[in-house]
N, C-alpha and C positions, 0 to 999 in steps of 0.2 A: 840179562836180568833187567827188568824195567824199573823205573823210578816210582817210589811210593809217595804220593802227594798227601801231606797232612794238613796243609792250608790251601784250599782250592782258590781262595780269593787272590792270593799272591804267588801261587805255584811253589810254595815252600815244601821241600821234600824231607824225608827222614834223614837223608844224607846231609842236607843243609843244616838241620838241627844238630846232628852229631858233630859236624865240622865246626859249627859255631860254638857248641859247648866245649869242644876240645881247644878252641882258640881262647877260652877264658870267660865266655859269656854264660855263666852258670846260673844266674838268677833269672826268673821269668821276665822281669822288667827289662833287663839288658838283652836277653834273648829276643824279646819283642822288638826292641829298637834295631837290633842287628839283622833280623830276618824279615820284619814286617808281619810276622804271624800275629794274630789277634787284632790287626789294624785294618783289615779289609772292610768292605761294606757290611759284612755280617757281625763285625766287632767281636769275633771269636766264637760266635755261636756254632759254627761248623767245625772249627779246628781245635777249640780249647781242650776237649777231651783227649784227642789224639796227641796233641803237643804236650799236655801236662802228663799224660801217661808215659810218654817217651822221656820226658825230663825226670820223672820219678825213677824210671828205670836207670837213667844215667847217674843220678845222685845216690841211688841205692835206698831211697825212701820207700817204705812199704805203702802200698795203696790202701787208702781208707784208714789211716792211722787214727785210732780212737783217742789216745791220750795226748792232750796238749795241742798246740798249734802246729799244723804241718809245715815242714821246711819249705816246700814249694807251693805257693799260692798263685792262683791265676791272677794276672794283672788286672787292675781295675779298669773297667770300660768307662770312659769319660764322655759325657755329652758335650755338644758344642757350647761355646761360651754364651752365645745368644741364639735364639731361634731365627732362622732365615728362611723365607719362602723359597721353594724350589724354583719358581718362576724367575726370581731375581738372580739365582745362581745360573740358570740357563741363559738369561739375558746377558749376564756378565761374561759367560763363556763365548757367546756370539760376538760381543763387542770387544772382548779382550781387556776388560776393566782391570785395573791394578788395585792392590790394597794400599791404603794410605789414610792420611788425616781427613781428607775430604769425604771419606766413607764412614767416618765415625768408628773406625777400627773393625768394621764388619767385613771389609774386603769387597763389598758390593755397594755401589753408589745407590743411595736412597733406601737402603735396607733399614728396617725398624725392628724393634723388639716386640711390638704389638701391645705395649701397655706399660712398660716400666720406664 
């Protein structure tokens, strides 16, 4: 029997989600931190439905619960703290720049926020 991947960005499988849930990571936020699901380049656009459906199955929460707040909510996607040009990130990767005070906290030397 093959593995069923629910998060293609990080190769998280159904078995990974079940094992992580069994280990005590029962909330979507803690499950996210333990498996990296929702944290790939797609920010959960590809895996959110499958992971949340599996989590609802594991918790016993009915799908599409109309009354009140659902027990399991998808983790919040958070944008970067400041905008950074992709060219600066590529240049940093090539030179091996480190994060630090000289970069203004951006992690990339010379990065700017573009107006603020």
